[in-house]
C-alpha positions in Angstrom: -30.6 23.7 67.6 -32.8 20.2 66.7 -32.7 18.2 63.6 -35.7 19.0 60.9 -35.7 15.9 58.9 -38.4 17.4 56.9 -36.1 20.3 55.9 -35.7 20.7 52.6 -31.9 20.6 51.4 -29.0 19.7 53.2 -28.6 18.7 57.1 -26.7 16.6 59.5 -27.6 13.6 59.8 -29.6 12.1 63.0 -27.3 10.1 64.9 -28.8 7.1 64.1 -28.8 8.2 60.5 -24.8 8.1 61.0 -25.2 4.6 62.7 -26.9 2.8 60.1 -24.7 4.4 57.1 -21.4 3.3 59.1 -22.9 0.2 59.7 -24.3 -1.0 56.3 -22.8 -3.9 54.9 -25.6 -5.1 52.3 -27.6 -8.2 51.1 -24.9 -10.4 50.8 -23.2 -12.1 53.7 -19.7 -11.2 54.4 -16.8 -14.0 53.5 -14.2 -12.7 55.9 -13.6 -14.1 59.1 -14.8 -13.0 61.8 -17.3 -10.6 60.2 -18.6 -13.4 58.3 -19.5 -15.2 61.7 -20.2 -11.6 63.6 -22.2 -9.5 61.1 -25.8 -8.7 62.3 -28.5 -9.8 60.2 -31.8 -8.0 60.1 -34.5 -7.3 57.4 -32.2 -9.4 55.3 -29.3 -6.9 55.5 -26.1 -7.4 57.0 -24.9 -4.9 59.3 -21.3 -4.2 60.8 -21.3 -4.9 64.9 -20.9 -2.2 67.2 -17.4 -2.9 68.4 -16.0 -2.6 64.3 -14.6 0.5 62.6 -16.9 1.1 59.6 -15.9 -0.9 56.5 -13.3 -3.1 59.1 -13.6 -6.7 58.9 -12.8 -7.4 62.6 -13.5 -5.8 65.7 -11.1 -2.4 66.5 -9.1 -4.6 68.5 -7.5 -6.2 65.4 -5.2 -3.6 64.5 -4.9 -4.6 60.4 -8.1 -4.7 60.1 -8.8 -1.3 61.9 -5.7 0.4 59.8 -7.2 -0.9 56.4 -10.3 0.7 57.0 -9.4 4.0 59.3 -7.1 6.8 60.0 -6.3 7.4 64.0 -3.4 7.8 66.1 -1.7 4.5 65.4 -1.3 5.0 61.7 -1.8 8.9 60.7 1.6 9.9 60.9 2.0 9.7 57.1 2.3 12.7 54.6 3.9 15.1 56.8 2.7 14.4 60.3 -0.3 13.6 62.7 -3.4 15.4 60.7 -6.5 14.8 58.7 -5.9 12.8 55.4 -7.6 13.0 52.1 -10.8 11.1 51.9 -10.8 7.8 50.6 -6.9 6.6 50.7 -7.0 3.4 52.5 -6.6 0.4 51.4 -10.2 -1.0 52.4 -12.0 1.4 50.1 -15.6 2.4 51.9 -17.9 0.7 53.4 -20.9 -1.4 52.2 -22.4 1.9 50.5 -19.2 3.0 49.2 -18.7 5.5 52.1 -15.6 6.6 52.6 -13.6 7.5 56.4 -16.7 7.3 58.5 -14.4 5.7 60.9 -11.3 7.6 61.8 -9.9 10.8 60.1 -12.4 13.0 61.6 -15.3 13.0 64.1 -18.7 13.8 62.2 -21.0 16.0 64.0 -24.9 14.2 63.8 -28.1 15.5 65.6 -29.2 13.2 68.9 -32.2 13.1 71.1 -29.6 13.4 74.4 -27.3 15.6 76.0 -27.2 19.0 74.0 -28.5 17.9 70.6 -25.4 17.3 69.1 -22.9 14.4 69.1 -19.8 13.3 67.5 -19.2 10.1 65.7 -16.5 7.8 64.5 -13.2 9.1 66.2 -10.6 10.9 64.4 -6.7 10.6 63.5 -5.8 12.0 66.9 -7.8 9.4 68.9 -7.4 5.5 69.8 -8.8 2.6 68.1 -11.6 1.9 70.5 -13.1 5.4 69.8 -13.5 4.2 66.2 -16.1 1.9 66.5 -19.3 2.6 65.0 -21.4 2.2 68.2 -18.9 4.8 70.1 -20.7 8.4 70.9 -18.5 11.1 71.9 -20.9 13.4 74.2 -17.8 15.0 75.7 -18.7 18.2 73.9 -17.1 21.0 72.9 -13.8 20.0 74.8 -11.6 18.7 72.0 -9.6 20.5 69.3 -11.5 21.8 66.1 -9.3 20.6 63.6 -10.3 16.9 64.2 -14.1 17.6 63.8 -15.8 17.5 60.5 -19.5 16.9 59.0 -21.2 14.4 56.4 -24.2 15.9 54.9 -27.8 14.8 54.3 -29.8 15.5 51.6 -33.5 15.6 52.4 -35.9 15.9 49.3 
């Protein structure tokens, strides 16, 4: 199975589309350190560095910034245990596109041109902070519990 980028309707995103959506900040330079100095400026758009969780204001090693943006093993033990959480519940609501939970909560299936044509990105509630990085690819498939997977659809014209 491969991505049909010319399909009419809905499909899984490619890994590149997912990366662009997860990393997008916008045309205004961030004001919070260290993101202010570490954001990547390309074509007048600011992008999240690859070692950040989507929507976070610091690298994944900064627990406070990561916990504000993502559900993972460190903070997912709420509402009755380690499990998938309702979307949009974190204090840092969404990334630059207003997309919620791009990092953490569930791994998201995407198409890619390598491995088995599929990869999961973003990390999940049951994984560590390192796997929440927008630049982290999980190609160890299947090998994971099904309850930690999800998907985000792309609408095509």
